[in-house]
KENUKOL-196654 format. One record per residue: residue in one letter; z, y, x of N, C-alpha, C, O in turn. Coordinates in steps of 0.02 Angstrom, whole numbers, plus 32768, in hexadecimal, padded with zeros to 4 digits. Example, Ala and Ser with C-alpha at 12.3 -4.5 7.8 and 13.67 -1.06 7.14 Angstrom:
KENUKOL-196654
A81867EE4829481867F1F826781867F5B829481A77F5A82C8 S81627F90828281657FCB82AC818A8002828581928039829E 
This chain:
KENUKOL-196654
X3A0975508B083A2C757A8B253A0175AD8B5A39E3759A8B8C X3A0675E88B4239E3761B8B733A0976118BAD3A4275FB8BA9 X39E376278BFD3A1276318C193A20766C8C2A39F5768C8C0C X3A49769C8C4F3A5D76D48C583A3276E28C993A4076C38CCC X39F1771B8C9A39DA771F8CCF39EC77728CF639CE778D8D24 X3A28778B8CCE3A4077C88CE13A4E77B98D3D3A3577DF8D68 X3A6A77918D483A86778E8D863A3D77708DC33A3577798DFF X3A2177558D9F39E477408DBE39B077768DC7398C77798DF9 X39AD77A08D95398377CC8D95399578048DCF396A781B8DF5 X39D778158DCF39F1784F8DEF39F0784E8E2F39DE787C8E55 X3A1177FD8E443A0277FC8E8F39E377C38EB839F577B38EF0 X39A877A18E90398577758EB7393F77888E8B3915775B8E87 X393677AF8E7638E577C58E5838BE77E98EAC38CF781E8EC7 X389F77CD8EBB388377E68EFE386978378EE0384E78438EAA X387A78678F16385B78A08F10380A78A38F2737E478738F2F X380078DC8F2C37C078F18F4137AD78CD8F8E377878B28F9F X37EE78D78FB737D878CC8FF437DF7882901A37C17868904A X381C78688FE7382A781F8FF237FC77E68FFF37FF77BA902A X37C477F48FC537AA77B88FC3377A77B990153773778C903E X376577F19014374577F8905A375A77D49092373977B290BA X379E77E0909137D477DA90D237C9778090CA37B3775C90F7 X37DE7766908337F47726908837A37707909C37A176D990C4 X376377219080373D770E9089370F76FE90D236DF76D990DF X3737772A90F8373077269134375076ED915E373F76EB9199 X377576C6914C378976899166374E7659915B37267657912C X3752762B919C372176119183371975C4915B36E375B09145 X375175A291573747756E911F376D757C90EA37A1759D90E8 X3753756190BE3774757B907237C87562907537EF75869055 X37E4752C9096382E752C907A38437566909D387175869083 X3823758390E9385175BB90E8383E75F490D1386C761D90D9 X3814760A90BA380B76379088383D763790523857766C9042 X384E75F6902D387175EE8FE638C575FC901C38E7762D900B X38D575E4903D390B75E79062391A7623906E394A763C9051 X38EE765190A238F176A0909B390576C39052393376EC9050 X38E676B3901F38E676D88FE6392A76C98FC8394876FA8FB0 X394C76828FC43991767A8FAB39B076A28FD539BF76D98FBF X39C17692901639F076B3904539E3770990283A1477269010 X39B27725902A39A87764901B39CA77838FD739EB77B78FD7 X39BB77598F9639EB776F8F6C3A2977628F753A4E77868F54 X3A4E772D8FA33A9C77148FB23AA877548FDB3AD677778FC8 X3A8C776490033AA877AC902C3AB477ED8FFD3AE7780D9003 X3A7A78018FC73A9178278F973AB6781B8F673ACB784F8F4D X3ACA77E88F4B3AF677CF8F353B3077D48F453B5777EE8F1D X3B3F77C28F743B8C77AD8FA63B8677DC8FD23BBC77F08FE7 X3B5377F78FEC3B68782890353B78780290613B95781B9091 X3B6D77C990613B6E779E90A03B2F775D90953B1177519061 X3B28773890DE3AF876FC90D03B1B76D590B83B5776D790C8 X3B0A76B090973B39766C907B3B49763F90BC3B34764E90F4 X3B69761090B23B7E75E190DD3B4B75B590E93B1F75A890BF X3B4C759A91243B11756D91423AF77533911C3AC375159127 X3B33752490DA3B3174E390B73B12750190763B397513904A X3AB57509906D3AA5753190393A9275028FFC3A6A75148FD1 X3AB974B58FFA3AC374998FC33AF074C08F863AEF74AA8F4D X3B1674F78F983B3C751A8F763B2075518F503B4375728F2A X3AE1755D8F573AB6757B8F2D3A9D75538EF73A81751D8EFB X3AB0757D8EB63A9D755F8E723A49755B8E6B3A1E75858E77 X3A4475138E533A0675028E4B39D2752A8E14399775188E0E X39F275658DEC39CD75A38DDD39AE75D28E01397575E68DFA X39E575E98E3539CC75FD8E74398875E28E88395075F38E75 X399575C28EA6396375AA8ED1391975A38EA738E675B78EC4 X391475838E5838E7757E8E3938B875CF8E2D387D75DF8E35 X38EA75EC8E1C38DF76368E0938A9765D8E58387276788E5A X38DB764F8E8838AF76658ECD387C765B8EC43854768A8EBF X386476088EBD382675DD8ECA37E875FA8EA337B0760C8EB6 X380975F98E6037E676138E3437AE76658E44377776798E32 X37DD767B8E6937C676CD8E80379776CA8EA9376676F08EA7 X37A576918EE0377976858F0A3742765A8F16371776538F42 X3751763E8EE3370076078EBB372275CF8EEB36F575C48F13 X375975A68EFC3756757D8F29378A753A8EFD37B5753F8ED1 X3772750D8F1B379274D08EFC37F274CE8EFA380874CF8F33 X382174CC8ECC385574CA8EDC386374938F10388474A88F40 X385174558F12385274228F33384974308F853860740D8FB2 X381E74728F8A382B74908FD3386774A08FF2386A74A0902F X38AF74B58FBE38EB74C38FE338FC7488900638F574528FE9 X39147488904339317451906A39697428903A396C73EB9033 X39917454901E39D174208FF839AD74368FAE39CE74638F95 X3987742A8F94397174368F42399573F88F2C39AC74058EF5 X39A473C08F3B39BE73918F243A00738B8F093A1673778ED3 X3A2973B18F573A6473BD8F493A8373F78F133ABC73FA8EFE X3A4974258F053A5474618EDB3A5E743F8E8E3A68746E8E68 X3A5F74158E753A5873F88E273AA074018E113AB173F18DD8 
């Protein structure tokens, strides 16, 4: 089954300035967490709840791929499945 990337591309694709902002964070988990929250703000127009385990795994993986960060760097990765 092909994944629907329309929403991922629209809201979670890092634009030209976002990777620079994300990479300014010191640690990989911070970069990935920032990118996921940035996409959530674009999509929902609000920050997600403090419980980031509600973020779908496909979103975390999409952000991680763009930043060349391991998905496991996301603090709640196990809860995202």
